C-alpha positions in Angstrom: -0.2 0.0 0.0 1.4 3.2 -0.8 2.7 5.9 1.6 -0.1 6.6 4.4 0.1 10.2 5.1 -0.4 10.9 1.1 -3.7 12.7 0.6 -5.8 10.4 -2.4 -8.7 10.7 -4.6 -11.1 7.9 -4.4 -12.9 7.2 -8.1 -15.4 4.6 -9.4 -14.1 2.2 -12.1 -16.2 2.7 -14.9 -16.9 -0.1 -17.7 -17.2 0.0 -21.4 -21.3 0.0 -21.3 -20.6 2.7 -18.7 -21.6 0.8 -15.9 -20.0 1.6 -12.3 -20.1 -2.3 -10.1 -19.5 -0.3 -7.0 -21.9 2.3 -7.5 -24.7 -0.1 -8.6 -23.7 -1.9 -5.0 -24.3 0.8 -3.3 -26.9 1.8 -4.5 -28.6 -1.5 -4.1 -28.0 -1.6 -0.3 -31.4 -0.3 1.7 -30.2 0.3 4.7 -29.6 4.2 4.3 -27.1 4.1 7.2 -25.1 1.5 5.9 -25.0 3.4 2.4 -23.5 6.5 4.7 -20.9 4.0 7.1 -19.5 3.1 3.5 -19.1 7.0 1.9 -17.5 7.5 5.6 -15.1 4.7 5.0 -14.4 6.2 1.6 -13.3 9.3 2.5 -11.2 8.2 5.3 -9.7 6.3 2.8 -8.8 9.1 0.9 -7.1 10.7 3.9 -4.6 7.8 4.7 -7.1 5.6 7.1 -7.5 2.3 5.0 -8.5 0.5 8.8 -9.0 -3.5 8.5 -7.9 -3.7 4.5 -5.2 -6.5 2.6 -4.1 -7.5 -0.3 -6.3 -9.9 -2.2 -3.8 -13.1 -2.9 -3.4 -13.6 -6.7 -5.3 -10.6 -7.6 -2.3 -8.3 -8.4 -3.2 -5.4 -6.8 -6.4 -5.7 -5.5 -7.1 -4.6 -2.4 -10.2 -5.2 0.2 -11.4 -3.1 2.9 -13.5 -5.0 5.6 -16.1 -3.1 7.4 -17.3 -4.4 10.3 -20.8 -3.9 10.4 -23.9 -5.0 8.9 -23.5 -8.4 7.1 -19.6 -7.7 6.7 -19.5 -5.7 4.1 -16.6 -5.3 2.0 -14.8 -2.6 -0.5 -12.7 -3.6 -3.4 -9.9 -1.2 -4.5 -7.0 -0.7 -6.4 -4.3 2.0 -6.8 -3.5 4.1 -9.7 -0.4 5.9 -8.7 0.2 7.4 -5.3 -2.8 9.9 -5.5 -5.9 7.6 -7.2 -8.1 5.2 -5.5 -10.0 3.3 -7.8 -13.2 1.5 -6.6 -14.0 -1.6 -8.4 -16.2 -3.2 -6.2 -18.2 -3.7 -3.3 -20.1 -6.7 -1.6 -21.1 -7.9 1.7 -19.7 -11.6 3.2 -21.9 -13.6 1.7 -21.1 -12.6 -2.2 -17.5 -12.1 -1.1 -16.0 -14.9 -3.9 -18.0 -13.5 -6.5 -16.9 -10.0 -6.1 -13.6 -10.8 -5.8 -13.9 -12.7 -9.2 -15.7 -9.6 -10.3 -12.7 -7.1 -9.3 -10.0 -9.3 -10.7 -11.9 -9.0 -14.6 -12.0 -4.9 -14.3 
């Protein structure tokens, strides 16, 4: 992971059809408090506070941020240089494996 003291900007990955898997996942969460907590976690990541995160094995630079509320939400992301965070996808614990495969394909 890059230097923690660098301010970063988070952007969503958008595929060739103009779809953002991350945005679609976030907007499908019915609990607006959970949406707010996930958004807050992204702001914290931009400030360098990545919290509970780890590199995904055999995923070539994809990381998983684990959020400890609700059903165990996950944010999958990568870096483009030191200052840009690319939000690839999101999931909860129940769809984790399939979402990691989706993130690897982006």
